[in-house]
NUMAR-87067 format. One record per residue (C-alpha): residue number from 1; chain; x, y, z. Coordinates in pm, whole numbers, plus 50000, padded with zeros to 5 digits. Layout:
// residues N
+-----+--------+-------+-------+-------+
: num : chaine :     X :     Y :     Z :
+-----+--------+-------+-------+-------+
: NUM :      A :     X :     Y :     Z :
...
+-----+--------+-------+-------+-------+
END
This chain:
// residues 243
+-----+--------+-------+-------+-------+
: num : chaine :     X :     Y :     Z :
+-----+--------+-------+-------+-------+
:   1 :      A : 92702 : 04316 : 26030 :
:   2 :      A : 93066 : 04190 : 26034 :
:   3 :      A : 93255 : 03862 : 25979 :
:   4 :      A : 93527 : 03719 : 26203 :
:   5 :      A : 93783 : 03973 : 26072 :
:   6 :      A : 93552 : 04265 : 26154 :
:   7 :      A : 93512 : 04336 : 25783 :
:   8 :      A : 93185 : 04495 : 25671 :
:   9 :      A : 92933 : 04256 : 25524 :
:  10 :      A : 92637 : 04351 : 25305 :
:  11 :      A : 92302 : 04270 : 25474 :
:  12 :      A : 92133 : 03955 : 25353 :
:  13 :      A : 91875 : 04007 : 25075 :
:  14 :      A : 91521 : 04026 : 25206 :
:  15 :      A : 91622 : 04156 : 25550 :
:  16 :      A : 91322 : 04313 : 25717 :
:  17 :      A : 91282 : 04677 : 25603 :
:  18 :      A : 91156 : 04799 : 25940 :
:  19 :      A : 91458 : 04651 : 26120 :
:  20 :      A : 91689 : 04802 : 25861 :
:  21 :      A : 91532 : 05142 : 25920 :
:  22 :      A : 91590 : 05112 : 26294 :
:  23 :      A : 91962 : 05038 : 26238 :
:  24 :      A : 92024 : 05339 : 26014 :
:  25 :      A : 92214 : 05636 : 26151 :
:  26 :      A : 91990 : 05907 : 26296 :
:  27 :      A : 91852 : 06114 : 26009 :
:  28 :      A : 91820 : 06491 : 26013 :
:  29 :      A : 91495 : 06647 : 26130 :
:  30 :      A : 91411 : 06747 : 25774 :
:  31 :      A : 91469 : 06393 : 25649 :
:  32 :      A : 91249 : 06246 : 25923 :
:  33 :      A : 90968 : 06484 : 25828 :
:  34 :      A : 91003 : 06370 : 25465 :
:  35 :      A : 90987 : 06006 : 25575 :
:  36 :      A : 90671 : 06069 : 25777 :
:  37 :      A : 90521 : 06253 : 25481 :
:  38 :      A : 90588 : 05957 : 25251 :
:  39 :      A : 90431 : 05707 : 25493 :
:  40 :      A : 90110 : 05907 : 25538 :
:  41 :      A : 90085 : 05994 : 25168 :
:  42 :      A : 90115 : 05629 : 25061 :
:  43 :      A : 89845 : 05506 : 25300 :
:  44 :      A : 89484 : 05463 : 25188 :
:  45 :      A : 89356 : 05547 : 25537 :
:  46 :      A : 89472 : 05727 : 25850 :
:  47 :      A : 89809 : 05603 : 25977 :
:  48 :      A : 89824 : 05542 : 26351 :
:  49 :      A : 90106 : 05688 : 26557 :
:  50 :      A : 90204 : 05333 : 26651 :
:  51 :      A : 90252 : 05250 : 26282 :
:  52 :      A : 90453 : 05568 : 26226 :
:  53 :      A : 90677 : 05499 : 26526 :
:  54 :      A : 90742 : 05145 : 26398 :
:  55 :      A : 90861 : 05274 : 26059 :
:  56 :      A : 91057 : 05583 : 26160 :
:  57 :      A : 91400 : 05580 : 26330 :
:  58 :      A : 91399 : 05518 : 26703 :
:  59 :      A : 91428 : 05802 : 26949 :
:  60 :      A : 91260 : 06071 : 26738 :
:  61 :      A : 91004 : 06318 : 26875 :
:  62 :      A : 90704 : 06193 : 26679 :
:  63 :      A : 90467 : 06462 : 26806 :
:  64 :      A : 90707 : 06740 : 26703 :
:  65 :      A : 90764 : 06574 : 26365 :
:  66 :      A : 90392 : 06557 : 26287 :
:  67 :      A : 90334 : 06914 : 26408 :
:  68 :      A : 90605 : 07036 : 26172 :
:  69 :      A : 90459 : 06839 : 25882 :
:  70 :      A : 90114 : 06977 : 25968 :
:  71 :      A : 90247 : 07333 : 25955 :
:  72 :      A : 90413 : 07269 : 25618 :
:  73 :      A : 90077 : 07167 : 25471 :
:  74 :      A : 89869 : 07428 : 25656 :
:  75 :      A : 89830 : 07658 : 25351 :
:  76 :      A : 89840 : 07394 : 25077 :
:  77 :      A : 89566 : 07235 : 24871 :
:  78 :      A : 89575 : 06935 : 25103 :
:  79 :      A : 89610 : 06955 : 25479 :
:  80 :      A : 89742 : 06706 : 25733 :
:  81 :      A : 89477 : 06612 : 25988 :
:  82 :      A : 89495 : 06416 : 26313 :
:  83 :      A : 89204 : 06174 : 26323 :
:  84 :      A : 89177 : 05991 : 26652 :
:  85 :      A : 89517 : 05826 : 26694 :
:  86 :      A : 89595 : 05850 : 26323 :
:  87 :      A : 89714 : 06100 : 26063 :
:  88 :      A : 89586 : 06154 : 25710 :
:  89 :      A : 89598 : 06405 : 25425 :
:  90 :      A : 89265 : 06563 : 25333 :
:  91 :      A : 89157 : 06824 : 25078 :
:  92 :      A : 89167 : 07175 : 25225 :
:  93 :      A : 88822 : 07270 : 25348 :
:  94 :      A : 88794 : 07583 : 25133 :
:  95 :      A : 88869 : 07379 : 24819 :
:  96 :      A : 88627 : 07094 : 24878 :
:  97 :      A : 88389 : 07243 : 24618 :
:  98 :      A : 88640 : 07144 : 24348 :
:  99 :      A : 88575 : 06779 : 24424 :
: 100 :      A : 88196 : 06802 : 24436 :
: 101 :      A : 88149 : 06713 : 24070 :
: 102 :      A : 88335 : 06386 : 24112 :
: 103 :      A : 88183 : 06292 : 24446 :
: 104 :      A : 87898 : 06044 : 24452 :
: 105 :      A : 87603 : 06207 : 24619 :
: 106 :      A : 87543 : 06030 : 24948 :
: 107 :      A : 87191 : 05949 : 25058 :
: 108 :      A : 87082 : 06205 : 25315 :
: 109 :      A : 87010 : 06073 : 25662 :
: 110 :      A : 86657 : 06107 : 25792 :
: 111 :      A : 86586 : 06339 : 26081 :
: 112 :      A : 86544 : 06035 : 26306 :
: 113 :      A : 86885 : 05899 : 26200 :
: 114 :      A : 87050 : 06236 : 26265 :
: 115 :      A : 86893 : 06254 : 26610 :
: 116 :      A : 87010 : 05903 : 26695 :
: 117 :      A : 87360 : 05978 : 26561 :
: 118 :      A : 87383 : 06290 : 26778 :
: 119 :      A : 87268 : 06099 : 27086 :
: 120 :      A : 87523 : 05823 : 27024 :
: 121 :      A : 87802 : 06077 : 26966 :
: 122 :      A : 87736 : 06266 : 27291 :
: 123 :      A : 87611 : 05986 : 27518 :
: 124 :      A : 87821 : 05685 : 27412 :
: 125 :      A : 87830 : 05413 : 27518 :
: 126 :      A : 87451 : 05405 : 27487 :
: 127 :      A : 87192 : 05131 : 27437 :
: 128 :      A : 86886 : 05138 : 27214 :
: 129 :      A : 86658 : 05169 : 27520 :
: 130 :      A : 86864 : 05465 : 27645 :
: 131 :      A : 86842 : 05630 : 27301 :
: 132 :      A : 86464 : 05592 : 27308 :
: 133 :      A : 86446 : 05735 : 27660 :
: 134 :      A : 86640 : 06044 : 27550 :
: 135 :      A : 86439 : 06091 : 27228 :
: 136 :      A : 86107 : 06011 : 27390 :
: 137 :      A : 86003 : 05792 : 27096 :
: 138 :      A : 86073 : 05441 : 26975 :
: 139 :      A : 86381 : 05394 : 26756 :
: 140 :      A : 86341 : 05151 : 26468 :
: 141 :      A : 86601 : 04886 : 26396 :
: 142 :      A : 86620 : 05027 : 26042 :
: 143 :      A : 86748 : 05361 : 26173 :
: 144 :      A : 87031 : 05195 : 26364 :
: 145 :      A : 87106 : 04967 : 26066 :
: 146 :      A : 87138 : 05275 : 25843 :
: 147 :      A : 87389 : 05432 : 26080 :
: 148 :      A : 87585 : 05108 : 26102 :
: 149 :      A : 87597 : 05095 : 25720 :
: 150 :      A : 87750 : 05444 : 25707 :
: 151 :      A : 88027 : 05305 : 25933 :
: 152 :      A : 87992 : 05612 : 26154 :
: 153 :      A : 87843 : 05398 : 26433 :
: 154 :      A : 87952 : 05061 : 26568 :
: 155 :      A : 87842 : 04808 : 26824 :
: 156 :      A : 88081 : 04848 : 27118 :
: 157 :      A : 87985 : 04574 : 27363 :
: 158 :      A : 87706 : 04461 : 27594 :
: 159 :      A : 87580 : 04644 : 27902 :
: 160 :      A : 87622 : 04453 : 28229 :
: 161 :      A : 87251 : 04467 : 28303 :
: 162 :      A : 86966 : 04214 : 28267 :
: 163 :      A : 86923 : 04124 : 27902 :
: 164 :      A : 87278 : 04242 : 27824 :
: 165 :      A : 87170 : 04504 : 27565 :
: 166 :      A : 87416 : 04607 : 27294 :
: 167 :      A : 87595 : 04940 : 27343 :
: 168 :      A : 87666 : 05176 : 27053 :
: 169 :      A : 87943 : 05427 : 26988 :
: 170 :      A : 88096 : 05626 : 26703 :
: 171 :      A : 88391 : 05522 : 26486 :
: 172 :      A : 88709 : 05676 : 26351 :
: 173 :      A : 88522 : 05717 : 26020 :
: 174 :      A : 88278 : 05946 : 26206 :
: 175 :      A : 88566 : 06162 : 26327 :
: 176 :      A : 88717 : 06166 : 25977 :
: 177 :      A : 88392 : 06267 : 25805 :
: 178 :      A : 88322 : 06553 : 26046 :
: 179 :      A : 88689 : 06664 : 26062 :
: 180 :      A : 88720 : 06596 : 26434 :
: 181 :      A : 89049 : 06502 : 26597 :
: 182 :      A : 88872 : 06346 : 26896 :
: 183 :      A : 88525 : 06328 : 27047 :
: 184 :      A : 88599 : 06618 : 27279 :
: 185 :      A : 88608 : 06841 : 26969 :
: 186 :      A : 88231 : 06798 : 26931 :
: 187 :      A : 88056 : 07137 : 26958 :
: 188 :      A : 87936 : 07243 : 27301 :
: 189 :      A : 87608 : 07407 : 27400 :
: 190 :      A : 87709 : 07762 : 27303 :
: 191 :      A : 87839 : 07650 : 26965 :
: 192 :      A : 87520 : 07456 : 26897 :
: 193 :      A : 87310 : 07757 : 26994 :
: 194 :      A : 87519 : 07980 : 26768 :
: 195 :      A : 87460 : 07744 : 26477 :
: 196 :      A : 87086 : 07754 : 26540 :
: 197 :      A : 87073 : 07386 : 26636 :
: 198 :      A : 86953 : 07453 : 26991 :
: 199 :      A : 86691 : 07690 : 27118 :
: 200 :      A : 86826 : 07996 : 27297 :
: 201 :      A : 86585 : 07925 : 27583 :
: 202 :      A : 86691 : 07588 : 27718 :
: 203 :      A : 86584 : 07439 : 28055 :
: 204 :      A : 86806 : 07553 : 28341 :
: 205 :      A : 86924 : 07198 : 28409 :
: 206 :      A : 86996 : 07117 : 28043 :
: 207 :      A : 87349 : 06993 : 27976 :
: 208 :      A : 87545 : 06801 : 27716 :
: 209 :      A : 87752 : 06512 : 27851 :
: 210 :      A : 88125 : 06521 : 27795 :
: 211 :      A : 88227 : 06241 : 27554 :
: 212 :      A : 88489 : 05991 : 27673 :
: 213 :      A : 88857 : 06062 : 27612 :
: 214 :      A : 88921 : 05710 : 27487 :
: 215 :      A : 88623 : 05615 : 27272 :
: 216 :      A : 88762 : 05265 : 27206 :
: 217 :      A : 88800 : 05159 : 27568 :
: 218 :      A : 88510 : 04972 : 27725 :
: 219 :      A : 88361 : 05121 : 28039 :
: 220 :      A : 88323 : 04934 : 28370 :
: 221 :      A : 87960 : 04848 : 28293 :
: 222 :      A : 88034 : 04701 : 27948 :
: 223 :      A : 88138 : 04350 : 27845 :
: 224 :      A : 88328 : 04293 : 27519 :
: 225 :      A : 88142 : 04131 : 27230 :
: 226 :      A : 88226 : 03760 : 27206 :
: 227 :      A : 88216 : 03542 : 26895 :
: 228 :      A : 87880 : 03409 : 27014 :
: 229 :      A : 87750 : 03767 : 27046 :
: 230 :      A : 87875 : 03848 : 26695 :
: 231 :      A : 87700 : 03538 : 26558 :
: 232 :      A : 87373 : 03634 : 26733 :
: 233 :      A : 87400 : 03988 : 26593 :
: 234 :      A : 87469 : 03862 : 26241 :
: 235 :      A : 87820 : 04006 : 26236 :
: 236 :      A : 87996 : 03670 : 26221 :
: 237 :      A : 87918 : 03362 : 26013 :
: 238 :      A : 87797 : 03085 : 26245 :
: 239 :      A : 88045 : 02806 : 26298 :
: 240 :      A : 87955 : 02473 : 26142 :
: 241 :      A : 87992 : 02185 : 26384 :
: 242 :      A : 88067 : 01838 : 26253 :
: 243 :      A : 87856 : 01546 : 26371 :
+-----+--------+-------+-------+-------+
END
């Protein structure tokens, strides 16, 4: 910033930090990696690439920066993981036992809840009726409520069919918990067989659907949840109308 005589002027106090960062001279690659490291380290949850791009200098190769930072932490006690569209530091998998004493034991999910979770993960967006058709048995509301409480499952929208049933899908917390970068990293048939989770003698026409690339985007047969829908589902406090 300059005055009428082109003399340098100190920026005004309180000038937006993000704008100041954008004006700075291009930093070295090493300095940019350090900046990205600081941003992710200071965040309580995964930092989206959009947030990183807004805070780092313009014109950088964000993908290359994060790959380099990921390599730096590859053999450390904490690793850098891509979770959906975000990045976060997590304890190295082979050292997770060190944290077990301080971790609150989570309530184990019932077999029914695990079955429903697996169906939602592979078949999303899916309705309760579709879950029951796949399982062959009725699914209690309590089972779905339990999965919603874990924050691994969310209500996505409403199916464009009579009755407009709610559709369910997984969340970023689901990816984070199971160390998945995206839904397409879910194990396939051969991996499930190798882990003993599927019988080696499956029907010839048996297949596992390929999860969507963009789990957040609604499909053509889904409507977004409105405020009225959220009120009906108990997810939004009803509005009080004045007489």
